[in-house]
C-alpha positions in Angstrom: 31.5 43.3 130.1 27.7 45.1 129.1 28.3 48.6 127.2 25.6 49.5 129.0 27.3 48.5 132.8 30.1 50.6 131.5 28.6 53.7 130.6 26.3 53.9 133.7 29.6 54.1 136.0 30.8 56.9 134.0 29.0 59.7 135.9 30.5 58.0 139.5 34.2 58.0 137.9 33.9 61.9 137.2 32.7 62.8 140.6 35.4 60.9 142.5 38.3 62.4 139.8 36.6 66.0 140.5 36.7 65.0 144.1 40.4 64.2 143.6 41.1 67.2 142.2 39.6 69.1 144.5 41.2 67.9 147.3 44.3 68.3 145.6 44.0 71.9 145.1 42.3 72.5 148.4 46.1 70.9 150.1 48.3 73.5 147.8 50.0 76.2 149.9 48.5 79.7 149.8 50.8 82.2 148.3 50.6 85.8 150.1 49.5 89.0 148.2 52.0 91.2 149.7 55.9 91.2 150.5 57.7 93.7 151.4 61.2 94.5 153.4 61.0 96.3 156.7 63.1 98.5 158.3 65.8 95.7 159.5 65.9 94.7 155.9 63.9 91.5 156.8 61.5 90.2 153.6 58.2 90.1 155.0 55.3 88.1 152.8 51.5 88.0 154.5 47.8 88.2 152.7 47.5 91.6 154.6 48.9 95.0 153.2 52.6 96.5 155.0 52.1 98.9 158.1 52.1 102.4 156.9 55.6 103.1 157.8 56.6 101.1 155.0 57.9 103.2 152.1 56.2 102.8 148.8 59.4 101.2 147.2 60.0 98.4 149.7 56.8 96.9 148.5 57.9 93.9 146.2 55.0 92.6 145.2 51.1 93.4 145.7 47.8 91.7 144.8 46.6 92.3 141.1 44.7 95.3 141.1 46.0 96.6 144.4 46.3 100.4 144.4 49.0 102.1 145.8 47.7 103.7 149.1 47.7 107.4 149.2 49.1 109.0 152.6 47.7 112.4 153.6 50.4 115.1 153.3 50.9 115.5 156.8 51.4 111.7 157.7 53.5 111.7 154.8 56.1 114.7 155.5 55.9 112.8 159.3 57.0 109.5 157.5 59.6 111.3 155.7 60.8 113.0 158.8 61.1 109.8 160.7 62.9 108.4 157.9 65.4 111.3 157.8 65.9 110.8 161.3 66.9 107.2 161.3 68.6 108.1 158.6 70.9 110.4 160.4 71.1 108.3 163.3 72.4 105.6 161.4 74.9 107.9 159.6 75.6 109.5 163.0 76.5 105.6 164.3 78.8 105.3 161.6 81.0 108.1 162.1 81.1 107.5 165.6 82.4 103.7 164.6 85.2 105.2 162.4 86.4 107.8 164.5 86.5 105.1 167.5 88.7 103.1 165.0 90.4 105.9 163.8 91.5 106.6 167.4 92.1 103.2 168.4 94.7 103.0 165.4 96.2 106.3 166.6 97.0 105.3 169.8 98.1 101.9 168.8 100.7 103.6 166.5 101.7 105.8 169.4 102.5 102.7 171.4 103.9 100.9 169.3 106.5 103.9 168.5 107.3 104.0 172.7 108.2 100.7 172.5 110.6 101.2 169.8 112.0 104.1 171.6 112.3 102.3 174.6 114.0 99.4 173.1 116.8 101.9 171.6 117.3 103.6 175.3 117.9 100.0 176.6 120.1 99.6 173.7 122.1 102.8 174.3 122.3 102.4 178.0 123.3 98.6 177.8 126.2 100.1 175.1 127.0 103.4 177.6 127.4 101.0 180.9 129.5 98.9 179.0 132.0 101.7 177.6 132.1 103.6 180.8 133.4 100.0 182.4 136.0 99.7 179.7 136.9 103.5 180.3 137.3 103.3 184.0 139.1 99.6 184.0 142.6 101.7 183.5 143.0 99.4 180.5 144.9 100.9 177.3 142.4 101.6 175.0 142.8 102.5 171.3 141.0 103.8 168.0 141.4 104.5 164.5 141.7 108.1 163.8 140.6 110.0 160.6 143.9 109.1 158.4 143.3 105.3 159.9 145.9 105.2 162.0 146.0 103.7 165.5 146.2 106.0 168.4 145.7 105.6 172.1 143.4 107.5 174.3 145.6 110.0 176.9 143.8 110.8 180.0 141.9 114.1 178.8 140.4 111.6 176.0 139.6 109.2 178.2 137.7 111.6 181.1 135.9 113.2 177.6 134.8 109.5 176.9 133.8 109.0 180.4 131.7 112.0 180.7 130.1 111.3 177.4 129.1 107.6 178.6 127.4 109.2 182.1 125.5 111.8 180.4 124.1 108.5 178.0 123.5 106.5 181.2 121.8 109.5 182.6 119.4 110.1 180.2 118.8 106.9 178.5 119.0 104.5 181.6 116.0 105.8 183.7 
């Protein structure tokens, strides 16, 4: 091969390589210059600056050489008061949710206590009715006294046990 022929193709080869490089660079994705976090916490990226209501602390990335925008004092105080109002509203919602949860928990505890009390009443009622039936059956009933001796109930003691059972039935069998 001729040396001259090889040298004549070199500029064409360089031009082709340059065009290929330009094409590769043009297909690379464009990178956003601004990134910020909005009020709902989403990160947004754009080649345009963020809206004015985005606080400076939420701007995550700026283009090189960009200055921090300076708001007029009236606009800055309006933004600050709006942010304070939004924060207060959020706190109020959280407090309201906590209050509702505490109220519900208190209702649940009261309902559980009422269910336990109803179960105890039902048990007392059942026992009192059984005891009353035994006392009214006419069978001889004995109990153990403080000395550990067995003693049979006489008629006044039996009547006293019947009255006691009837009182329990009246209070617990509703």
